[in-house]
N, C-alpha and C positions, 0 to 999 in steps of 0.2 A: 797847515802843510802837512800834504800824506808825504808817508815814506814809501820809495818800491819794495813791491815786496819780491823780497825771494825764499825759495826755499833752499831750506838747510841740506848740507851736504848729507845726502841720505845714504849712504856708505862707510862705513868705517874701514880706514883703509888696510887692505890685508895686511898691507906693510907691517903694519905697526903689531897686527898680531904675530909676524913673521918673527919680529925684532923680538920680542916677548919671551918666544920662545927660543929663539935665538940665545941671548939675554940669562936665559932661563939653564942654556945647555953650558952657556961657558960659568955660569956666577956661581951652579950646581945647586943642592937645594936649599939650600941656609938662604937664600936670597926668593925663595919660591913665593913666597907668601906677600911678599914687600909688592914682587913682579903681576902676581895677580890679581889685587889687591890695586895698585895701579893703572893698569890693563881695566878694569871695572868701572873706574872710575870714569875713565876715559868713554866707556860705555855710556858710564849714566849720566853726561854731559850732554850726550849727542843724543839721545832721547828725549832730556828735557829740553833739547834744543827742538826736534821734532814735535812734540805736544806741545810748546809753547807757537810755535808756527801751525798746527791743525788746530787748536783752542781760537785762535785768532782768525785763519780761514774761516772757521763755522761761525764765528760772532762778525763778520765782516769787518774785518779790521786786516789792515795790510802790517807784517812787522819788516823791519831789515833786520839783521845779525847781528848783535852789537850794539841794539838800541834797544834801552829799561823798558820802553812802555811800545804801543801799538797807538794809530793815530786812527781816528772816526774811517770811514769810508766816506767817500763822495758818490752821491749816488744810490742807487739800490745795492744791498747785499748781495755778496754773489754766494747761488749756492753750491755748494762743495760734499761730493762723497768721499766717504773717510774710506772703502774699501781699499782705496790704494793706501794710502799711508799704513794703513796696519798691516795689509801685506808686506809693505818695503822694510816696514821696521820689522815684524817676526825674521824676513831672512837676515835682517840685519845684526836682530839678538839674537840668530840660531844659528849662524857660519860660527862665529867665536867662541858660543854657548857650546856649541854640537864637539869641536876642540879641546876645549877644559874640560866638560862632564866625560867626552869619554876617555882623554887621559887621564882624569884624574879620577873617575869611580867605573869607570869600565860600561858593561852594556847596560847593567843596573840606571846608571847617572847620566848615559844616554838616554833613553827611555822616560827617566822624569824626566828630565830639560824639555824634551819634544811635547810629552804629556801636557807641560806646564803651558807652553804653547801653541798647543792646540786648545787646550780648552780658553786659552783669552782669545782666540781667534773664534770659537764657537761664540763665545760669549758677547763677543762685538757683536758678530751676525746676528743675537736671538736680540739685541740691544736695537740693533738700526731696525729687525723685523715690527718691534712695537712703536717707533716712531709714528 
């Protein structure tokens, strides 16, 4: 049985970030660590889902969110370009990371966060060139 492939939601709801920031304002600094950890857990889950879907697509499998595995393809595997998922993933991570880094560490944190994102994209581009 082949599952219908669906791309996981590539955007973390901005409402989630807004709600976290609002909760931080309401609850005060005592709950800040718990709020940040909760938000980062949600980001991690979203990234894991994107990575799973991308790996399955590159191997010619189709996955449906919520299913533990992937089913083999029918016919020839589809060739995919990983540029778009990496770019969307970088933006998806970059938006909340920018807010957190700028709010917590100022310009230095912002610079460090985006330097990391840029390095990941450069490494991915160099990896694609070697294939």
